[in-house]
C-alpha positions as CSV (number, residue, x, y, z in Angstrom):
1,M,-119.4,37.7,151.5
2,P,-116.9,40.1,153.0
3,K,-113.9,41.1,150.9
4,S,-110.7,39.3,151.7
5,P,-107.6,41.3,152.6
6,L,-105.8,39.1,150.1
7,T,-107.8,40.3,147.2
8,T,-106.3,43.0,145.0
9,Q,-108.3,45.6,143.2
10,K,-106.5,45.0,139.9
11,N,-108.6,43.1,137.4
12,S,-111.1,42.1,140.0
13,E,-114.7,41.7,139.0
14,P,-116.6,41.6,142.3
15,N,-119.8,40.5,140.6
16,S,-118.2,37.5,139.0
17,P,-118.8,34.3,141.0
18,N,-115.9,32.5,139.4
19,H,-113.3,35.3,140.0
20,A,-112.1,34.0,143.3
21,H,-111.9,30.5,142.0
22,D,-110.1,31.6,138.8
23,Q,-107.6,33.7,140.8
24,A,-107.0,30.9,143.3
25,Q,-106.3,28.5,140.4
26,L,-103.9,30.9,138.7
27,M,-102.1,31.4,142.0
28,A,-101.9,27.7,142.7
29,E,-100.3,27.2,139.2
30,F,-97.8,30.0,139.9
31,F,-96.8,28.6,143.2
32,A,-96.5,25.1,141.7
33,L,-94.0,26.6,139.3
34,L,-91.9,27.9,142.2
35,A,-92.3,24.7,144.2
36,D,-89.0,23.3,142.9
37,A,-85.8,23.8,144.9
38,N,-83.7,24.0,141.8
39,R,-85.8,26.7,140.3
40,L,-85.6,28.6,143.5
41,R,-81.8,28.3,143.5
42,I,-81.8,29.5,139.9
43,L,-83.9,32.5,140.7
44,E,-81.6,33.4,143.6
45,L,-78.7,33.6,141.1
46,V,-80.7,35.4,138.4
47,A,-81.9,37.9,140.9
48,A,-78.3,38.9,141.7
49,Q,-77.2,39.5,138.1
50,E,-77.6,38.4,134.5
51,V,-76.3,34.9,134.1
52,C,-76.0,32.4,131.3
53,V,-76.9,28.7,131.5
54,H,-73.2,27.6,131.9
55,E,-72.8,29.9,134.9
56,I,-76.0,28.6,136.5
57,A,-75.1,25.0,135.9
58,A,-71.7,25.4,137.5
59,A,-73.1,27.3,140.5
60,I,-75.8,24.9,141.4
61,G,-74.3,21.6,140.2
62,M,-76.8,20.8,137.4
63,T,-76.1,19.9,133.8
64,E,-76.6,22.6,131.2
65,A,-79.4,20.6,129.6
66,A,-81.3,20.4,133.0
67,V,-80.8,24.2,133.6
68,S,-82.0,25.0,130.0
69,Q,-85.1,22.9,130.7
70,Q,-85.8,24.8,133.9
71,M,-85.2,28.1,132.2
72,R,-87.8,27.3,129.5
73,H,-90.4,26.8,132.3
74,L,-89.4,30.1,133.9
75,R,-89.3,31.9,130.6
76,S,-92.6,30.6,129.3
77,N,-94.2,31.8,132.5
78,R,-92.6,35.2,132.3
79,I,-90.6,34.8,135.4
80,V,-87.3,35.5,133.6
81,T,-86.4,37.2,130.3
82,H,-83.5,36.3,128.1
83,E,-81.1,37.9,125.7
84,K,-78.9,36.0,123.2
85,R,-75.3,37.3,122.9
86,G,-73.3,35.3,120.5
87,R,-73.5,31.6,121.5
88,H,-74.7,32.4,125.0
89,V,-78.2,33.2,126.4
90,F,-78.3,35.5,129.4
91,Y,-81.2,35.5,131.8
92,K,-82.5,38.0,134.2
93,L,-85.6,38.4,136.3
94,A,-88.6,39.7,134.4
95,D,-89.5,42.0,137.3
96,R,-88.9,42.5,141.0
97,H,-92.1,40.8,142.2
98,I,-90.5,37.4,142.1
99,I,-87.5,38.3,144.3
100,E,-89.9,40.1,146.7
101,I,-92.0,36.9,147.0
102,Y,-88.8,34.9,147.6
103,Q,-87.6,37.3,150.3
104,L,-91.0,37.3,152.0
105,V,-91.1,33.5,152.2
106,S,-87.5,33.5,153.4
107,E,-88.4,35.9,156.2
108,H,-91.5,34.0,157.1
109,L,-89.4,30.8,157.4
110,Q,-86.8,32.5,159.5
111,E,-89.4,33.9,161.9
112,R,-91.0,30.5,162.2
113,N,-87.7,28.9,163.0
114,C,-87.0,31.4,165.8
115,R,-90.1,30.5,167.8
């Protein structure tokens, strides 16, 4: 089978018959995590600067409890990191890959809408 241009060399085992399936499953789970409009709104805020739950809740019109629940999902999947300062927990992106994905999807949608 020819090599897909979507496959990366990192951690790939070309002789493993389950590698493509395992990678596809992991990617599906990752995209499912991002397939929530509120999480994407949160990521847009967190990409701009470190923010606490209170600031996120006020900016996107959610309760602090609901934001905290979303942040647990993002934190457990290593999308964001956190730092506790006094009574507040501040969040930031774990790395730039997430915002790059966000920007690419946004560009793709803009191009699609221009046609």
